[in-house]
C-alpha positions in Angstrom: 201.4 -28.6 158.1 201.6 -32.4 156.6 198.3 -34.5 156.7 198.0 -36.1 160.3 198.2 -39.9 160.6 200.2 -42.0 162.4 203.4 -42.7 160.8 205.0 -46.0 162.7 201.8 -47.9 162.8 201.1 -47.1 159.0 204.7 -47.6 157.7 204.9 -51.3 159.7 201.3 -52.3 158.4 202.2 -51.6 154.7 206.0 -53.2 155.0 204.2 -56.2 156.2 201.2 -56.5 153.9 203.9 -56.1 151.1 206.5 -59.1 152.7 203.2 -61.1 152.2 202.0 -60.0 148.9 205.5 -61.0 147.6 205.7 -64.4 148.9 205.4 -66.8 146.0 205.3 -63.7 143.5 208.3 -63.9 142.1 207.0 -63.7 138.3 205.1 -60.8 139.3 205.0 -57.8 137.0 205.7 -53.8 138.2 202.4 -51.8 138.0 203.8 -48.5 136.6 201.4 -45.6 137.4 201.7 -41.8 136.9 204.6 -40.0 138.5 204.0 -36.4 139.7 206.0 -33.9 139.8 208.9 -32.5 142.2 208.9 -29.3 143.5 211.6 -26.9 141.6 214.8 -27.1 142.9 217.6 -25.4 142.1 219.6 -28.3 141.0 217.2 -29.2 138.5 217.3 -25.8 136.8 220.9 -25.5 136.8 220.6 -29.3 134.8 223.6 -28.9 131.9 222.1 -30.8 129.0 224.0 -32.1 125.8 222.7 -31.6 122.9 221.1 -35.1 121.3 219.9 -36.4 118.3 216.7 -35.1 116.4 215.1 -33.5 117.7 218.3 -31.2 117.9 218.0 -29.7 121.2 219.5 -30.1 124.8 218.9 -33.5 126.3 218.0 -34.0 129.9 220.1 -34.1 132.7 217.7 -36.9 134.2 219.4 -39.6 136.2 219.4 -43.3 134.1 216.9 -45.2 135.1 219.1 -48.8 135.7 220.4 -49.2 139.0 224.2 -49.5 139.6 226.0 -52.5 139.4 226.1 -53.0 143.4 226.2 -55.9 145.6 222.6 -55.9 147.7 223.9 -55.7 151.1 226.2 -52.8 150.0 223.5 -51.0 147.9 220.8 -50.6 150.5 223.3 -49.5 152.6 224.8 -47.1 150.1 221.4 -45.9 149.1 220.0 -45.2 152.9 223.2 -43.2 153.4 222.7 -40.9 150.5 218.9 -40.7 151.4 220.2 -38.8 154.6 222.6 -36.4 152.9 222.3 -33.0 151.4 222.7 -34.2 147.8 219.0 -33.5 146.3 219.9 -35.1 143.0 221.9 -37.9 144.7 219.0 -38.9 146.9 216.6 -38.6 143.9 218.7 -41.5 142.0 218.7 -43.5 145.0 214.9 -43.5 145.2 214.8 -44.4 141.6 217.2 -47.4 142.2 215.1 -48.5 145.1 211.9 -48.3 143.0 213.9 -50.9 141.0 214.9 -52.8 143.8 211.1 -52.6 144.9 209.7 -54.4 141.8 212.6 -57.1 141.3 212.0 -61.0 141.6 214.2 -60.5 145.0 211.6 -60.5 148.0 213.9 -59.3 150.3 215.3 -56.7 148.8 211.8 -55.9 147.8 211.1 -55.4 151.3 214.2 -53.5 152.4 213.1 -51.1 149.4 209.8 -50.6 150.6 211.3 -49.9 154.1 213.6 -47.3 153.4 210.9 -45.3 150.8 208.0 -45.8 153.7 210.5 -44.1 156.5 212.2 -41.8 154.3 208.5 -40.5 153.2 208.0 -40.3 156.8 210.9 -38.6 158.0 212.0 -36.4 155.1 211.4 -32.3 155.6 212.1 -32.3 151.9 208.6 -32.2 149.5 210.5 -33.0 146.5 212.3 -36.4 148.1 209.0 -37.0 149.8 206.8 -37.1 146.3 209.5 -39.1 144.5 209.0 -41.9 147.1 205.2 -42.1 146.5 206.1 -42.1 142.9 208.5 -45.2 143.5 205.8 -47.0 145.7 203.2 -46.4 143.4 205.2 -49.0 141.3 203.8 -51.7 144.0 200.8 -51.0 142.9 197.7 -51.0 145.6 200.3 -52.1 148.2 200.7 -48.6 149.7 197.3 -47.3 149.3 196.5 -46.3 152.7 200.0 -44.0 152.5 198.8 -42.6 149.1 195.3 -41.9 150.6 196.8 -40.0 153.5 199.4 -38.3 151.3 196.4 -37.1 148.9 196.0 -34.6 151.9 199.6 -33.2 152.1 200.1 -29.4 152.2 202.7 -30.0 149.6 201.4 -29.8 145.6 204.1 -32.1 144.6 203.5 -34.7 147.4 199.4 -34.5 147.2 199.9 -34.8 143.2 202.1 -37.4 143.5 199.4 -39.4 145.8 196.7 -38.7 143.5 198.5 -40.2 140.2 199.4 -43.2 142.9 196.0 -43.5 143.2 195.1 -44.4 139.7 196.5 -48.2 140.3 194.1 -49.0 142.9 191.6 -51.2 142.2 188.0 -50.3 141.2 185.4 -50.0 144.1 188.4 -49.3 146.6 188.8 -46.4 148.9 191.1 -44.6 146.5 188.2 -44.7 143.8 186.2 -42.8 146.2 188.8 -40.8 147.5 189.5 -39.9 143.1 186.0 -39.2 142.9 185.4 -36.7 145.7 188.7 -34.8 144.4 187.4 -35.0 141.1 185.3 -32.6 142.7 187.7 -30.0 144.2 187.0 -26.2 143.1 191.4 -26.2 142.4 191.3 -26.9 138.5 194.6 -28.6 138.8 193.5 -31.3 141.6 190.1 -31.7 139.8 192.0 -32.2 136.0 194.8 -34.5 137.8 192.0 -36.4 140.1 190.0 -36.7 137.0 192.4 -38.4 134.8 193.6 -40.4 137.9 190.1 -41.8 138.2 189.9 -42.7 134.0 193.0 -44.7 134.6 191.9 -46.7 137.3 188.3 -47.4 135.4 190.9 -48.6 132.5 191.6 -51.4 134.3 193.7 -54.2 132.8 193.9 -51.8 129.5 195.4 -48.6 131.5 198.0 -51.0 133.3 199.1 -51.8 129.8 199.4 -48.4 128.6 200.8 -47.1 131.9 203.5 -50.1 131.4 204.5 -49.1 128.0 204.5 -44.9 129.4 206.6 -46.2 132.6 209.7 -47.3 129.7 209.7 -43.8 127.8 213.2 -42.0 128.6 214.9 -45.6 129.6 217.9 -45.6 126.9 218.6 -49.3 127.8 217.8 -51.9 125.1 215.6 -49.6 123.1 213.1 -49.3 125.5 212.2 -46.0 125.4 211.8 -46.3 121.3 209.5 -49.4 121.2 207.7 -47.9 124.0 206.9 -45.2 121.4 206.1 -47.1 118.8 203.5 -49.1 120.3 201.7 -46.4 122.3 201.8 -44.6 118.7 200.0 -47.8 117.6 197.8 -47.7 120.7 196.5 -44.2 119.4 194.5 -41.8 121.3 193.6 -44.0 124.1 197.3 -43.8 125.0 197.2 -39.9 125.8 195.7 -40.0 129.1 198.6 -41.5 130.3 200.9 -39.7 128.3 199.5 -36.6 129.7 200.2 -37.6 133.1 203.2 -38.3 132.7 204.1 -35.1 130.8 202.5 -33.0 134.1 203.7 -35.1 136.5 206.9 -37.2 136.0 210.1 -36.4 137.7 212.3 -37.5 135.2 212.7 -35.1 132.2 213.4 -38.1 130.0 210.1 -39.4 130.1 208.6 -36.4 129.7 210.0 -35.5 126.5 209.7 -39.0 124.8 205.8 -38.6 126.1 205.4 -35.7 124.6 207.1 -36.7 121.5 204.9 -39.5 121.2 201.5 -37.3 122.2 202.8 -35.3 118.9 203.4 -38.3 116.7 199.2 -39.4 117.9 197.8 -36.0 117.3 199.5 -35.3 114.0 197.4 -34.8 111.1 196.5 -32.3 108.2 195.4 -29.1 109.0 194.3 -25.8 107.3 197.3 -24.6 106.8 198.9 -27.7 105.5 196.1 -27.9 103.0 196.8 -24.3 101.9 200.5 -25.0 101.3 199.5 -27.8 99.1 197.1 -25.9 97.2 199.8 -23.0 96.5 202.0 -26.3 95.5 199.2 -27.2 93.2 200.4 -30.6 95.0 196.4 -31.7 95.8 195.8 -35.1 94.1 192.1 -36.0 94.3 192.2 -40.1 93.7 189.4 -42.5 94.8 192.0 -45.1 95.8 193.7 -43.1 98.3 193.4 -42.9 101.8 191.8 -39.5 102.9 194.3 -38.1 105.5 193.4 -37.6 109.0 192.9 -34.3 110.2 195.3 -33.0 113.5 194.0 -34.4 116.8 193.3 -31.2 118.9 192.8 -33.3 122.0 196.5 -33.0 122.2 196.6 -29.1 122.2 196.4 -28.3 125.7 198.5 -31.2 126.6 201.3 -29.8 124.3 200.6 -26.5 125.6 201.4 -27.6 128.6 204.9 -29.2 127.7 205.8 -26.3 126.2 206.1 -24.3 129.7 208.5 -28.0 130.6 211.5 -26.8 132.8 213.5 -29.0 130.3 214.2 -27.4 127.3 214.5 -30.9 125.4 210.5 -31.1 126.0 210.0 -27.4 125.4 211.4 -28.2 122.2 209.4 -31.2 121.0 206.3 -29.4 122.3 206.6 -26.8 120.0 207.7 -29.0 117.3 204.7 -31.0 117.8 202.0 -27.8 118.2 203.0 -26.9 114.5 201.6 -30.4 113.4 198.4 -29.3 114.3 198.0 -25.9 113.2 195.8 -25.0 115.9 195.4 -20.6 116.3 195.3 -21.2 119.9 199.0 -22.2 119.9 199.8 -19.1 118.4 200.5 -16.7 121.6 202.4 -19.7 123.3 204.4 -20.4 120.3 205.5 -16.7 119.7 206.3 -16.3 123.5 208.6 -19.5 122.9 210.4 -17.4 120.2 211.9 -15.5 123.4 212.9 -18.7 125.1 216.8 -18.9 126.3 217.0 -22.0 124.7 217.9 -21.4 120.9 216.7 -25.1 119.9 213.0 -24.2 121.5 213.2 -20.6 119.7 214.0 -22.3 116.2 210.9 -25.1 116.7 208.6 -22.3 117.7 209.2 -20.7 114.5 209.0 -23.6 112.3 205.9 -24.3 114.1 204.3 -21.0 113.4 204.5 -21.8 109.6 201.8 -23.9 110.0 199.6 -22.2 112.5 197.4 -18.9 111.9 199.6 -16.5 113.5 198.3 -12.9 112.3 197.8 -12.5 115.7 201.3 -12.5 116.7 202.8 -10.9 113.2 204.5 -8.3 115.7 206.3 -10.9 117.9 207.7 -12.9 114.8 208.7 -9.6 112.8 210.7 -9.3 115.7 212.3 -12.8 115.7 212.9 -12.5 112.1 215.0 -9.3 112.4 216.4 -9.5 115.6 217.2 -13.0 116.6 220.7 -13.9 117.1 220.2 -17.5 115.6 220.1 -17.5 112.0 217.9 -20.7 112.2 215.3 -18.9 114.2 215.2 -16.2 111.5 215.0 -18.2 108.5 211.9 -19.7 109.9 210.5 -16.7 111.5 210.3 -15.3 107.6 208.9 -18.4 105.8 206.3 -17.7 109.0 205.8 -14.0 108.2 205.7 -14.6 104.2 202.0 -16.6 105.2 200.6 -13.3 106.7 198.7 -11.3 104.5 199.5 -8.2 105.5 201.3 -4.8 104.3 203.6 -4.9 107.1 204.9 -8.2 106.6 206.4 -7.2 103.0 208.4 -4.4 104.7 209.7 -7.0 107.2 210.5 -9.1 104.4 212.4 -6.7 102.4 214.6 -5.8 105.5 215.3 -9.9 105.8 216.5 -9.7 102.1 219.4 -7.6 103.3 220.2 -9.8 106.1 224.1 -11.0 106.5 222.8 -14.7 106.4 222.5 -16.1 102.8 219.9 -18.5 104.2 217.7 -16.2 105.7 217.8 -13.8 102.0 216.8 -16.7 100.3 213.9 -17.7 102.5 213.0 -13.6 102.2 213.3 -14.3 98.4 210.7 -16.7 98.5 208.2 -15.1 100.5 208.7 -12.0 98.7 208.0 -13.9 95.5 204.1 -14.6 97.1 203.6 -10.7 97.3 202.8 -8.5 94.6 203.7 -5.5 96.2 205.9 -3.1 94.4 208.5 -3.0 96.8 208.4 -6.7 96.6 209.9 -7.1 93.0 212.1 -4.2 94.0 213.4 -6.1 96.6 214.3 -9.0 94.5 216.0 -7.3 92.3 218.2 -6.0 94.8 218.8 -8.9 96.3 220.0 -10.9 92.8 222.7 -8.2 91.9 223.7 -8.3 95.7 224.2 -11.9 95.6 226.2 -11.8 92.6 228.3 -9.1 94.6 228.5 -11.3 97.5 229.8 -14.3 95.7 232.4 -12.4 94.2 233.8 -11.2 97.7 233.2 -14.6 99.2 236.4 -16.8 100.2 235.0 -20.2 100.4 233.6 -22.4 98.0 230.6 -23.0 100.7 229.9 -19.3 100.8 229.9 -18.9 96.9 227.3 -21.6 96.6 225.2 -20.0 99.0 225.0 -16.7 97.2 224.1 -18.8 94.0 221.2 -20.5 95.6 220.4 -16.6 96.7 220.6 -15.5 93.0 218.6 -18.8 92.4 215.3 -18.2 94.5 215.5 -14.4 93.7 215.2 -15.1 89.8 212.8 -17.4 90.7 210.9 -15.6 92.7 210.7 -12.5 90.6 209.6 -15.0 87.5 206.8 -16.1 89.3 205.6 -12.5 89.8 204.7 -12.2 86.0 205.7 -8.2 86.2 207.1 -6.9 83.2 209.3 -4.3 85.3 211.2 -7.6 86.3 212.1 -8.0 82.4 215.8 -6.6 82.9 216.5 -8.7 85.3 215.6 -11.7 84.0 217.7 -11.1 80.9 220.7 -10.0 82.9 220.3 -13.9 84.9 220.2 -15.3 81.1 223.6 -14.8 81.2 224.4 -16.2 84.8 227.0 -19.0 84.9 224.6 -21.0 87.2 222.2 -23.3 84.8 219.6 -23.2 87.4 219.4 -19.6 87.3 219.6 -19.3 83.7 216.8 -21.6 83.0 214.8 -19.7 85.9 215.3 -16.9 83.9 214.2 -18.2 80.7 211.1 -19.7 82.3 210.5 -16.5 83.3 210.5 -14.7 80.7 208.5 -16.9 78.5 206.0 -16.3 80.8 205.7 -12.7 79.9 205.6 -14.0 76.6 209.3 -12.7 75.8 212.4 -15.2 74.9 215.6 -13.6 74.7 217.9 -15.9 75.8 220.8 -16.7 73.4 221.6 -20.1 72.6 225.4 -21.2 71.7 226.2 -20.2 67.8 223.0 -17.9 67.6 223.6 -14.1 67.3 219.5 -13.0 67.4 217.2 -13.7 70.1 214.7 -16.9 69.0 211.0 -16.5 69.6 
C-alpha cells in the first residue's frame, strides 16, 4: 500500500504555494537534489547503446535533457497526454521536460508543470513514473516538502528513495531534517545510508547546493555543460563525493550516472602500491626534493565505484572498472574478476586492465580463464598482463599457453610477462615464440600482419635477453641476423649482458669482443 495522505488537498496546497513563491522570482535558480532510481524496467534494460568516445563503450540511451522546441500551450497538452499513455520511456522523457518547465522563468508554465507532476504522482500506479515525478519536483527545492515527507513512507523502494533524496534540499531545522534523522537510524542499511547522505547534504546548505548544481549538469551534452561540470567537481575534490555518490546511486539518467562515476574516479585516483611496484621494476623512481610527492589513492571512493560496477548501464560499469584500477584496492579484486564475465566487451576489457594494478592473487583462476578463453583479444591481452604480476607457478603455465594465442598482440604481452619469470618453461616458451613469429611473418598476407609479428619477435628477444640465461645464447645469436634493427639490437644487448658479443658488423669477418 502507498503512504496514506489526502492527495487533493495536498496537491492544491503545494501548487498554490508554488504559484505564490514564483511571483517576482523570475531570477531564481533551480536547486538540484539527488535523483532517486526508478525501478528496473524491461525498456530500460533493452536500451540499445551506441559506442561513444573515450572511454570506449556503449553510450547510454538516456533521454536528452533539453526539452523539444514546442509552443507552451501545445507542449503542456502533449506532455500531459504522453503521461497518460502506456509508453513508460516516453512518460519519463516528458517528466524530465516538465522538470525544466518547473524551474523556468515563466511562472504560469512552472505552475502548470507542477500541477501535472503532482497529479501524475498522485494518480499513477507505476512506481517508476512516480519516483521520476518526485525527482522532478525536487528541482523546486522545499516547496514540495510535504509531498516528499509523505512519499518517504511509500512502499515502493524507488519512490521512497527519491523522496529521501529530495528531502536533502529542504532547510535545516525543518521537518525534513527530523525525518532524515529518523531514517538515518533505520535497520535497513540501504535506507540508513541514503538518509545519512541526504542529511549531510541538507546540513551543507549553500555549499551543498553549489555542488548539487554542478552534479545536475553531469550527463548533459549541450554546450559542454557536462564537461565543464566535471572539471568544476574535480577541482572541488573530496567534498563533492557525497553528491556524486547520490547521483550514482539514485539518478534515473544513465548519462549522469556515467559522468558522476567518472568524476568520482578522477577525484579518488592516486598512487597505489601496485603502481609503485611497476615504477620500481621499471627503475623509474626518482627522488627529488623539489618534486611534489604524489598523493595516495583515496579509498573513500571504493564503495562508490563498487556500486557503480553493478549499474544497469554498461558505460557506467566500464568507467567504474577503469576507476577501480586507479585505486589499486585489493577489496576490488573479486568484483573486478566477476566483471570479466560481463556481457559487454568494453566492461570486460576495463575490468581486465584494472586487475593489472589491483592485487589479484586471490582471483588468479578467473583471470586465467579470461586470458585463455575470452573471445575478445583485448580482454585476453589485458588479462595476460594482469597474470604477469601474480607470483604463482600456475601463472607461468598460463602465460606459456597464451604465447601460442592466435592474436599477435596477446602473444606479445605474453612474451613481456614471461620475461619476468625465471622458470625454465618461460625461456623455452620465448625461444619457441621468437621462431614461431618468424614463420608467421613469412605466412602473413598483409603488411600490418607482418609488422605485428615483428613486434612479437622484438618482445620475445627483449624478454629472453632480460633473463640473462646462457640457454638463450643460440636464440640471441640467431636474432643478430634479424632484418628488423630493433630485434637485432635487442639480441646484441642480451649477448653483451651475458659477456658474449657475437654480432658480425658489416665488413668484419670475425666476431668482435
